[in-house]
N, C-alpha and C positions, 0 to 999 in steps of 0.2 A: 163677769170680771172687766173692770175699767183699767187699762194700762195705755201707758204712753207709746209712741212709736218704738219698735225695738232699734237697737238692741238694748236688752235688759240686763243689768247687774243685779244677781240675787245674792242675799247675804246668806251664806250656806251655814247653818245654825246660829244665825245671827252674823257677827263677825266672828267666826269660830277660831281664827287663827290668832286673834289677838285679844279676846276676852274668853272665859270659860264658856264653853259652847253651851247652847240652850238655855240661856240664862237671861234673866231680864236686862243685866248689864251689856250682854252681848247684843240682845236684839236691839236696844238702843244707841248702841255704839253703830251697828249697821245703817240704821236711819240717820243718824250723823255724818255719816260717811257718804249719804246721798244713795243708798240700795234703792232700785226700782221696787223690790219686792223682798220680804224676809221670809226665810224658810225655817221652819222648826220641825223637830220630831215629836210626834206624840204617842203614848201609850198608856194603858189603864192600870190604875192601882186595884189592889184586892177589894176595895171598898166603892170601885165605881167612879174614881176622879179621873181625869186626864192631866197627864203631867209632861212637861216637856224634857225628855231624855231619850238618848239613840240606843244605847246598847241593852240587852236584853237584862245582863246582871249588874248590880253593885258589887263592886270589889272592896269589900270591908278591910279594915286594918290589920285584922286577924288572919287576912289571905283568905277568907270565906267568900265563895259567890254566892250571892243572894239574887234570885229572879225578883225584879223589881214588881212585876204583877202579884207576887205572893204577899206583897206588905200592904198594909193600910197607909193611908196618908199619914195620920199620926205616927206609926212607925217609921215610915219613910224620913219624916222630918227629924226624928231622933237620931237616924243613921248618920255613922262618920265614914266616908270612903275615900279611896284614892280615883281620881279622874284619869283620863287617858294621858295626860302629861305625867301621871304620878304624883300630881299635889293633891294634899287632902282637902276634902269638902263635906261639909255638912250636907244632909239630905233636905233642909229648909232652904237651900239654895237652889233646888230643883223646883221651878214654878209650876203652879197648876196652869191649865188653859185659862182658867177665869181670871186668874193675877194677870196673865200676859196680856188678854184683850183688853182688861181694865186699863193697862198702862201705856199701850200703843195706841196712836191715832187711827180713827174709825176709818178713814179713807185709805190707810196704809195696805197696799196688797199683801196678804200672807199666804204662803205655800205651807199647808199642815199635812205634813208626811205621817201617815197612819202606821205604826208599828205594831203587828198584833202578837207575834211571838206565839203564845199558847192561849191568848185571852180568846173568850167567846165573840164571835162577830157581831152577833145580835146586841149583845151588851156594850161593846165599844160604839157602835152606831148608835144605840140610844143615848150613851152619855155623850156622844157627840151633838145629835140632835137638840138635847138638853142644853149643852153649854154654848152653842154657837147661834141660838135662836135670836133673831133680830140682827145678826152682824153679816153684813156683805163683805165684798171684796176678799173671799176666803176660796183658795184652790187647793182641793183636798186631793192627794195623791197616794200612792202606795205601790210596793212589789205584790201585795196580794191583790191581785185583779178580782177574785171572788168577792173580796170586802168592798171594792169599788162598785161593783155590781149591786151589792146589797144596799150601799149608799145611796146608787142611782134610783134603786126602789123605794128606798124608805126617806131619801131626802131629794125628791125630784126639784131639778131646777138649780141644785147645786154643782158647780163646775168639778170634774174630776180629771185626773191625770194618771195614765199608769205609766211605772218605772220599770227599766229593765236595764240589765249589764251585760246581756248577751241576746240573740235570736231577733234581729231586726224585724223580720216577716211577721213573727207573733206579736209582736209589740204594734205595729201598725194595725194588725188583725184585732187585737184587744180595744185598741184606741176607736176603731170603727165602731165595735160592737158596744163600747161603753159611751159612745157619741161624745168622745173626749174633748175637753177644750184644748189640750196640748198633750205631747209625749215628751218624757223625761228619760234620759239614759247616759250612761258611761259616755263620756266624750270619744272614747274610742269606736263607738257605734255609730258616732255621726258622719257616716259617709254621705256623698252626694244623694245616692240613691233613696235613702231613708228620708233624708231632711227635704228631698224634692216632693218624694210620695207624701208626707206628712202635710208639706205645704198645700199640695194639689187638693188635699181634701180640708183644707182651711184651717189646718192646725200647726201651730208653731213648735219648734223644737228646743227644747232647753236641756242643758247637758252640764254634768258634773264631773269632777270638781276641778275648775280651772283656775289656778293661782299665777302662771306665767303668761307675760304679755304676749309673746310670741305664739304660743298656743291660741290663746285668745282670739288674735288677729285671724290665724287660720281657719278656725271654726266660723267667725263671723263671715269670712269670704266663701266659706260652703253653705252659707244661708241658715245657720244656726241664729235663732233669735234671743236666747238666753243664757247667761252663763252663771252656774252657781259658784260662788268662791268664797274662801275663807278671808280674803281681804278685799271686800268689796270697794273701798275708796281707793285703794291702791290699783287696783285693775282698771277702775275708771279713769284715775288720772293718767295711767300709763297709755291707754287707750286714745284718751283725747290730746295727750302730747303728741302721738304718731300721728294726729290728723292735721297739726299745725306746721 
């Protein structure tokens, strides 16, 4: 990974607080707002395509919850569902990884968070290997550390990052075993001890989800390197204003 000097502002699901999250529109908005990196969630469809979507289920208009991994790409495109804000969306607004990569600058750092849910790890890594071939500037992260171990085995040289929302010691141990590029965690975990131990091992700490400038400043003062934000442009402006 080639990154500018920290601190880094990472667009969380693009600019997920200002555009429909995990959409091409949201990713491009994050780029326009000056995000240093854009994060998106990936999961596998029934026919082996990687698509950008966070939740396990699609909530259809008839209130039925359907696991995304049980739908083919064509079935997904035909679906109509309610997003997290209760707004109606068509399934064809959920971009494939291939479409996403094709529309974003090749030198833009991307954090691909791998969501496994019930999908087969081997199938997910095989699809990932196929779809990111030839693309650099990708950081692969997951709460599923066994999945990341398989990524390291099957895709040697690809940078990985374990994610956690608790258990700092376990996260640091996983990062060491995975030879991770960075550690990612809930901002509440980002105490001085975790941040300093990660830094001593040569690993930056990135935290989610930070939308308040006062919180952002406190975390950066602790040595956090990156902030996932739903409003990357606003957070950047507020931090820059505080420096003047």
